[in-house]
C-alpha positions as CSV (number, residue, x, y, z in Angstrom):
1,X,0.0,-0.1,-0.1
2,X,1.3,3.4,-1.0
3,X,-0.1,6.7,0.5
4,X,-0.2,10.0,-1.3
5,X,3.0,11.9,-2.1
6,X,5.3,8.9,-1.7
7,X,8.7,9.5,-3.5
8,X,10.8,6.6,-4.7
9,X,14.0,8.5,-5.5
10,X,16.7,6.5,-7.4
11,X,19.2,9.0,-8.8
12,X,22.6,9.1,-7.2
13,X,24.9,12.1,-7.6
14,X,28.5,12.7,-6.5
15,X,28.9,14.8,-3.3
16,X,32.0,16.7,-4.7
17,X,31.2,19.5,-7.3
18,X,34.4,18.4,-9.2
19,X,32.5,15.3,-10.2
20,X,29.0,16.7,-10.4
21,X,29.8,19.4,-13.0
22,X,29.4,18.5,-16.8
23,X,32.6,17.2,-18.3
24,X,33.7,17.2,-22.0
25,X,34.5,13.8,-23.3
26,X,37.1,13.0,-25.9
27,X,34.4,12.9,-28.6
28,X,33.4,16.5,-27.7
29,X,30.1,15.6,-25.9
30,X,29.4,16.8,-22.3
31,X,28.2,14.2,-19.8
32,X,27.6,14.3,-16.2
33,X,28.3,11.5,-13.6
34,X,24.8,10.2,-12.4
35,X,23.3,6.8,-12.1
36,X,20.3,5.1,-10.6
37,X,20.3,2.8,-7.6
38,X,17.5,0.2,-7.4
39,X,14.8,0.3,-4.6
40,X,13.4,-3.0,-3.5
41,X,10.1,-3.0,-1.5
42,X,9.0,-6.4,0.0
43,X,5.6,-7.9,0.1
44,X,2.7,-6.6,2.3
45,X,4.4,-3.2,3.1
46,X,2.6,0.1,3.8
47,X,4.3,3.3,3.0
48,X,2.3,6.1,4.5
49,X,1.9,9.7,3.2
50,X,4.9,11.7,2.2
51,X,7.4,9.0,2.7
52,X,10.7,9.3,0.8
53,X,12.7,6.2,-0.1
54,X,16.3,6.8,-1.4
55,X,18.0,4.7,-4.0
56,X,19.9,1.5,-3.1
57,X,17.5,0.8,-0.2
58,X,15.7,-2.6,0.5
59,X,12.5,-2.5,2.7
60,X,11.7,-6.0,4.1
61,X,8.5,-7.8,3.8
62,X,5.6,-6.5,6.2
63,X,7.1,-3.2,7.0
64,X,5.0,-0.1,7.9
65,X,6.8,3.2,7.0
66,X,5.3,6.0,9.0
67,X,4.2,9.3,7.4
68,X,7.0,11.6,6.5
69,X,9.9,9.1,7.0
70,X,13.0,9.4,4.9
71,X,14.4,5.8,4.3
72,X,18.0,6.0,3.6
73,X,19.1,2.5,4.4
74,X,17.8,-1.1,4.5
75,X,15.0,-2.0,6.9
76,X,14.4,-5.3,8.4
77,X,11.2,-7.3,7.7
78,X,8.1,-6.7,9.9
79,X,9.3,-3.4,11.3
80,X,7.6,-0.2,12.2
81,X,9.9,2.4,10.6
82,X,9.7,6.2,11.7
83,X,11.7,9.4,11.4
84,X,14.0,11.4,9.4
85,X,16.3,9.7,8.9
86,X,14.1,6.6,9.2
87,X,14.8,4.1,11.9
88,X,13.2,0.6,12.6
89,X,11.8,1.4,16.1
90,X,10.3,-2.0,16.9
91,X,8.9,-5.2,15.3
92,X,5.4,-5.5,14.3
93,X,3.8,-8.5,16.2
94,X,0.4,-10.0,16.8
95,X,-0.1,-7.8,19.8
96,X,-0.6,-4.9,17.0
97,X,-3.9,-6.5,15.9
98,X,-6.9,-4.2,16.1
99,X,-9.6,-6.0,18.3
100,X,-12.2,-3.7,17.0
101,X,-12.5,-0.8,14.6
102,X,-13.0,2.6,16.3
103,X,-15.8,3.5,13.9
């Protein structure tokens, strides 16, 4: 499940400006150093509103990523993930079952 305004951001750019700026190749063309890193999201995950997942990250099966989290590194399966930068704060267990709906 994916909430509104979720961003899956795969581009990777160099930190140093000397590598970020356009460079002239021997054939006369200008190029920049940029590449995409894959994002892997496991089964049965929920990414709440305004989550950002950065390139190179794997989110394990069954994770819930809280609203506004910025995921910059891998998250273990069945974790509640919160914050900026995001951290796995605890495992999701059977104790998290809703006994009744509040409406």
